[in-house]
C-alpha positions in Angstrom: 18.5 -3.4 6.6 14.8 -3.5 5.6 15.2 -0.2 3.7 18.1 -1.5 1.6 16.1 -4.6 0.8 13.1 -2.6 -0.3 15.2 -0.3 -2.5 16.8 -3.3 -4.1 13.6 -5.0 -4.8 12.0 -1.9 -6.1 14.9 -1.3 -8.5 14.8 -4.9 -9.6 11.1 -4.6 -10.4 11.7 -1.3 -12.3 14.4 -2.9 -14.3 12.3 -6.0 -14.9 9.5 -3.8 -16.3 11.8 -2.2 -18.8 12.3 -5.6 -20.4 8.7 -5.9 -21.5 8.2 -5.6 -25.3 7.6 -2.1 -26.5 5.0 -3.4 -28.9 3.6 -6.5 -30.4 3.8 -4.7 -33.7 5.8 -6.9 -36.1 6.8 -3.8 -38.1 9.4 -3.1 -35.4 12.6 -4.8 -36.6 15.0 -3.2 -34.1 17.1 -6.1 -33.0 18.3 -4.3 -29.8 16.5 -5.0 -26.6 15.4 -2.3 -24.2 14.7 -3.9 -20.9 14.0 -2.0 -17.8 17.7 -2.1 -16.7 18.9 -0.9 -20.1 16.4 2.0 -20.0 17.4 3.0 -16.5 21.1 2.7 -17.4 20.6 5.0 -20.4 18.9 7.7 -18.2 21.4 10.0 -16.5 18.8 10.8 -13.8 18.4 7.2 -12.8 22.0 6.2 -12.2 21.5 5.9 -8.4 18.6 3.5 -9.0 20.9 1.4 -11.3 23.6 1.3 -8.6 21.0 0.2 -6.0 19.6 -2.5 -8.3 23.1 -3.8 -8.9 23.8 -3.8 -5.1 20.6 -5.7 -4.5 21.4 -8.3 -7.1 18.2 -7.5 -9.0 19.6 -6.8 -12.5 18.8 -10.2 -13.9 15.3 -10.1 -12.5 14.6 -6.7 -14.1 16.0 -8.0 -17.4 13.6 -11.0 -17.3 10.4 -11.4 -19.3 8.0 -9.6 -17.0 6.0 -7.6 -17.6 6.6 -5.2 -14.8 5.7 -1.6 -14.0 8.5 0.2 -12.2 8.1 3.5 -10.4 11.7 4.7 -10.7 13.0 7.3 -8.3 15.3 9.9 -9.7 18.8 10.6 -8.4 17.4 13.6 -6.6 14.8 11.4 -4.9 17.6 9.2 -3.5 19.6 12.3 -2.5 16.6 13.6 -0.5 16.7 10.5 1.9 18.0 11.3 5.3 21.8 11.6 5.5 23.6 8.3 5.4 20.5 6.3 4.4 21.5 5.4 0.9 25.0 4.6 1.8 23.8 2.3 4.5 21.3 0.6 2.2 24.1 -0.1 -0.3 26.1 -2.1 2.3 26.1 -5.9 1.8 24.7 -6.4 5.3 21.6 -4.3 4.4 20.9 -6.0 1.1 17.6 -7.5 2.3 16.3 -4.0 3.3 17.4 -2.6 -0.1 15.6 -5.4 -1.9 12.5 -4.7 0.1 12.5 -1.1 -0.8 13.3 -1.6 -4.4 10.6 -4.3 -4.9 8.1 -1.9 -3.3 8.6 0.2 -6.4 7.6 -2.6 -8.8 4.1 -3.8 -9.7 3.6 -7.1 -11.7 2.1 -6.4 -15.1 2.3 -3.5 -17.4 0.3 -0.5 -16.1 0.2 2.5 -18.3 -0.8 5.9 -17.0 -4.1 5.6 -18.8 -4.9 2.5 -16.7 -4.7 4.4 -13.5 -7.7 5.5 -11.4 -7.9 7.8 -8.5 -7.7 5.8 -5.2 -6.6 2.7 -7.0 -4.4 0.4 -5.0 -1.8 -2.0 -6.6 0.1 -4.8 -4.9 3.8 -4.5 -5.3 6.4 -7.3 -5.8 7.4 -6.6 -2.2 3.9 -7.6 -1.0 2.5 -4.3 0.2 0.1 -2.1 -1.8 0.8 1.4 -3.2 -2.0 4.0 -3.7 -2.6 6.1 -6.8 -3.8 9.7 -6.3 -4.9 11.6 -9.4 -5.7 14.9 -7.7 -3.4 17.6 -9.2 -1.4 15.2 -11.3 -0.4 11.6 -10.8 1.2 10.5 -7.5 2.1 7.1 -6.1 2.2 7.1 -2.3 2.9 10.8 -2.3 5.6 10.6 -5.0 4.8 12.6 -8.1 5.1 10.9 -11.5 7.4 13.3 -13.4 7.7 11.1 -16.6 5.2 8.4 -17.4 4.9 5.5 -19.8 8.5 4.8 -20.8 7.9 1.5 -22.5 10.4 -1.3 -22.2 10.6 -4.7 -23.8 9.5 -6.2 -20.5 7.1 -3.5 -19.1 6.9 0.1 -18.4 8.8 2.7 -16.3 7.3 5.7 -14.6 9.8 8.1 -13.2 8.9 9.5 -9.7 10.4 12.3 -7.6 10.6 10.5 -4.3 11.7 7.1 -2.9 8.5 5.4 -1.6 8.5 3.2 1.4 6.3 0.4 2.6 4.2 1.1 5.7 6.0 2.1 8.9 5.4 -1.3 10.3 7.5 -2.7 7.5 10.0 0.0 7.5 10.5 0.8 11.2 14.2 0.0 11.1 15.3 2.6 8.5 
């Protein structure tokens, strides 16, 4: 149940980040909005995340003003979870766990890759902290950033290759 909540929260945060303005540049006259949810919905490799955000009820949150930074796991990252984990998290009775997992993937504010420092810790919307490692590329809690700095109207999305989880104490019931 906790895992489902975490995933839901993380996805919500990710979607929320995408809603942050792409620029304060008044030259941009594009009337369409590209919030975090819209960006994730438009990306074929983030469809599982979108499903999880919807199941967690975090769509509106991730479409709100923000800004948010979302570390968005790919479909392959979700597929790499132990058998039955994702299916279990998507059940209504595990919604709190999904929210917890998803919000662990979201950091308040807009954090671009150029803002990251090795060993840096950032508090997530879930309440725990994630750790940045810049040795051999950019990783967040051992998940590699495969695409960075996808700007949204309400933040930024960084695509990662693994689903990250809060500490074992927080996630002991997965």
